[in-house]
C-alpha positions in Angstrom: 12.0 -15.7 7.7 12.7 -18.8 9.8 10.3 -20.9 11.9 11.2 -19.2 15.2 10.3 -15.8 13.9 7.0 -17.1 12.5 6.2 -18.6 15.9 7.1 -15.3 17.5 4.7 -13.4 15.2 1.9 -15.9 16.0 2.4 -15.4 19.7 2.3 -11.6 19.4 -0.8 -11.9 17.2 -2.5 -14.0 19.8 -1.7 -11.7 22.7 -1.6 -8.3 21.0 1.1 -7.3 23.5 3.5 -9.6 25.2 6.7 -9.3 27.3 10.1 -10.2 25.9 10.7 -12.5 28.9 7.5 -14.4 28.1 8.4 -14.7 24.5 11.8 -16.1 25.5 10.0 -18.7 27.7 7.4 -19.8 25.2 9.9 -20.0 22.3 12.6 -21.8 24.4 15.1 -19.2 23.2 17.4 -16.8 25.0 16.3 -13.2 25.5 19.2 -12.1 23.3 17.9 -14.2 20.4 14.4 -12.9 20.9 15.6 -9.3 20.9 17.4 -9.9 17.7 14.3 -11.4 16.2 12.3 -8.4 17.4 14.8 -6.0 16.0 14.5 -7.7 12.6 10.7 -7.6 12.7 10.7 -4.0 13.9 13.0 -3.0 11.0 10.6 -4.7 8.6 7.8 -2.6 10.2 5.8 -5.7 11.1 5.9 -5.2 14.9 6.8 -2.4 17.4 8.6 -2.6 20.7 8.0 -0.6 23.9 9.5 -1.0 27.3 10.2 -4.7 27.3 7.1 -5.6 25.2 6.5 -6.6 21.7 3.3 -5.2 20.3 1.1 -5.2 17.1 0.7 -2.0 15.2 -2.6 -0.2 14.8 -5.4 -2.3 13.2 -5.6 0.1 10.2 -1.9 -0.4 9.5 -0.8 -2.9 6.9 1.9 -4.2 9.3 -0.9 -5.2 11.6 -2.4 -7.4 8.8 1.1 -8.8 8.1 1.2 -10.3 11.5 -1.8 -12.5 10.9 -1.7 -15.9 9.1 2.0 -15.1 8.4 3.0 -18.6 7.7 0.2 -19.2 5.2 0.9 -15.9 3.5 4.6 -16.8 3.2 3.8 -20.2 1.6 1.4 -18.5 -0.9 4.1 -16.0 -1.8 6.6 -18.8 -2.4 4.1 -20.7 -4.6 3.2 -17.6 -6.6 6.9 -16.7 -7.2 7.3 -19.8 -9.3 5.0 -18.1 -11.9 7.5 -15.4 -12.5 10.4 -15.6 -15.0 13.9 -14.0 -14.9 13.8 -10.6 -16.6 10.0 -10.3 -16.3 8.0 -7.1 -15.6 5.0 -7.6 -13.2 2.5 -5.5 -11.4 2.1 -6.1 -7.7 -0.8 -4.6 -5.8 -0.5 -3.4 -2.2 -1.2 -5.8 0.6 0.7 -8.0 3.1 0.6 -11.3 1.0 1.7 -9.4 -2.1 4.6 -7.9 -0.1 5.8 -11.4 0.9 5.3 -12.6 -2.7 7.5 -9.7 -4.0 10.2 -10.7 -1.5 10.1 -14.3 -2.6 10.3 -13.4 -6.3 13.5 -11.5 -5.6 15.0 -14.5 -3.7 14.7 -16.7 -6.8 14.7 -14.5 -9.9 17.0 -11.9 -11.5 16.4 -8.7 -13.3 12.8 -8.3 -12.2 10.9 -5.1 -12.7 8.1 -4.6 -10.2 5.4 -1.9 -10.9 3.4 -1.2 -7.7 1.2 1.3 -6.0 2.5 0.3 -2.6 5.2 2.4 -0.9 5.2 -0.4 1.7 6.3 -3.0 -0.8 8.8 -0.6 -2.3 10.4 -0.2 1.2 10.0 -3.9 2.0 12.2 -4.9 -1.0 14.4 -1.9 -1.5 17.5 -3.6 -0.3 17.1 -6.6 -2.6 19.4 -6.9 -5.6 18.3 -7.4 -9.2 15.1 -5.4 -9.0 13.9 -2.2 -10.6 10.9 -0.7 -8.7 8.4 1.5 -10.5 6.3 3.3 -7.9 2.9 4.6 -9.1 1.9 8.0 -7.8 -1.5 9.2 -6.7 -3.4 10.0 -3.5 -1.6 8.5 -0.6 -3.5 6.3 1.9 -1.6 6.2 5.2 -3.1 3.0 6.6 -2.5 0.9 3.5 0.7 2.8 2.6 -0.4 2.9 -1.0 -1.3 5.3 -3.8 -4.9 5.2 -5.0 -7.3 7.3 -7.1 -7.4 8.7 -10.6 -3.7 9.6 -10.9 -2.7 6.1 -9.9 -5.2 4.7 -12.5 -3.8 6.9 -15.2 -0.2 5.9 -14.5 -1.1 2.2 -14.4 -2.8 2.5 -17.8 0.5 3.3 -19.4 1.8 -0.2 -18.8 1.0 -3.6 -20.5 2.4 -6.7 -18.7 1.7 -10.4 -18.7 0.8 -10.7 -15.0 -0.6 -8.7 -12.1 -0.7 -10.1 -8.6 -3.4 -8.9 -6.3 -5.0 -9.6 -3.0 -8.5 -9.4 -1.8 -10.3 -8.1 1.3 -13.1 -10.7 1.1 -15.3 -12.9 -1.0 -19.0 -13.6 -1.5 -20.9 -15.8 -3.9 -23.0 -13.0 -5.4 -20.2 -10.5 -6.2 -17.0 -12.6 -6.1 -13.9 -10.9 -4.8 -14.4 -7.8 -2.7 -12.7 -5.0 -0.9 -13.6 -2.7 2.0 -12.3 0.7 0.7 -14.1 1.9 -2.4 -11.2 4.1 -3.7 -8.6 1.4 -3.2 -10.9 -1.3 -4.7 -11.6 0.9 -7.8 -7.9 1.5 -8.2 -7.0 -2.2 -8.1 -9.8 -3.0 -10.6 -8.3 -0.4 -13.0 -4.8 -1.8 -12.5 -5.9 -5.3 -13.6 -6.7 -3.9 -17.1 -2.9 -3.5 -17.7 -2.2 -7.2 -17.4 -3.1 -10.3 -19.5 -3.4 -12.5 -16.4 -4.8 -11.8 -13.0 -3.4 -13.9 -10.2 -5.1 -13.6 -6.8 -3.2 -14.3 -3.6 -5.1 -14.7 -0.4 -5.1 -16.7 2.8 -8.2 -18.8 3.4 -9.5 -16.5 6.1 -10.2 -13.9 3.5 -12.9 -16.2 2.0 -15.1 -16.0 5.1 -15.3 -12.2 5.0 -17.9 -10.9 2.6 -16.5 -7.4 2.0 -18.6 -4.5 0.8 -17.1 -3.4 -2.5 -17.1 -5.9 -5.5 -14.0 -5.7 -7.8 -13.4 -9.0 -9.5 -15.6 -11.9 -10.7 -14.0 -15.3 -10.3 -14.1 -15.9 -14.0 -11.9 -12.8 -14.5 -9.1 -14.4 -12.4 -6.6 -16.6 -14.2 -5.5 -18.3 -10.9 -6.2 -18.2 -7.2 -3.4 -19.3 -4.8 -4.5 -19.9 -1.2 -3.9 -22.3 1.7 -5.6 -25.6 2.6 -8.2 -23.9 4.9 -10.4 -22.8 2.0 -14.0 -23.5 3.0 -15.6 -26.5 1.2 -18.5 -24.5 -0.2 -16.0 -22.0 -1.8 -14.0 -24.9 -3.3 -17.2 -26.3 -4.8 -18.1 -22.8 -6.2 -14.7 -22.3 -7.8 -14.9 -25.8 -9.3 -18.3 -25.0 -10.8 -16.9 -21.7 -12.2 -13.8 -23.5 -13.6 -11.5 -21.3 -11.5 -8.0 -22.7 -11.3 -7.0 -22.9 -7.6 -3.6 -23.8 -6.3 -3.3 -24.9 -2.7 -0.2 -24.5 -0.6 
């Protein structure tokens, strides 16, 4: 995405709403450049613009989540993309980190098939070459822009792949990886049964939120990819459980 756009996102995340003139001053960039950056981020659905301001979307919107820890999520996506091979079929669960991962995969690999329950991800990568997108149907959740529920689970069960890439809403020592929406969490859990390897992508901030709905034990996960901010007690726990963790 470029460092300036990442810095712009961080500024909007900090303020929630900020004037274009102020962004120009803080970024040491012309207003024309800032407007072009905002146009790009608006087209991606990450931000919205209104009367000379750049603003975050509603907190329930996946685009709102995309704006936080963007640089860390981008690095995680790049690292995870190295696990994919040309011509491979993978399952990608909905979520902001997973969306950036899917984009990175298509920068470096050819003839990829992505099976996903996320209309957001399908839209995010729709203009990329060398990709076939299989979108799973089901009950549509507006805030996550994803299909969930029994129909989604049934469709997912028809596939068998080597790898599924998933995110997490939180973590605790008793339950492992957790979500906040019981229907979405149940759907993801079911989707993981269609893959030989579960690879979990999450920025370190997710590991300080306990979440309310358990869906994966650490020992079920083939690999965790996260950033250097992972709390020390979580690092020790993963080491004890022999969970392979890759830091970016």
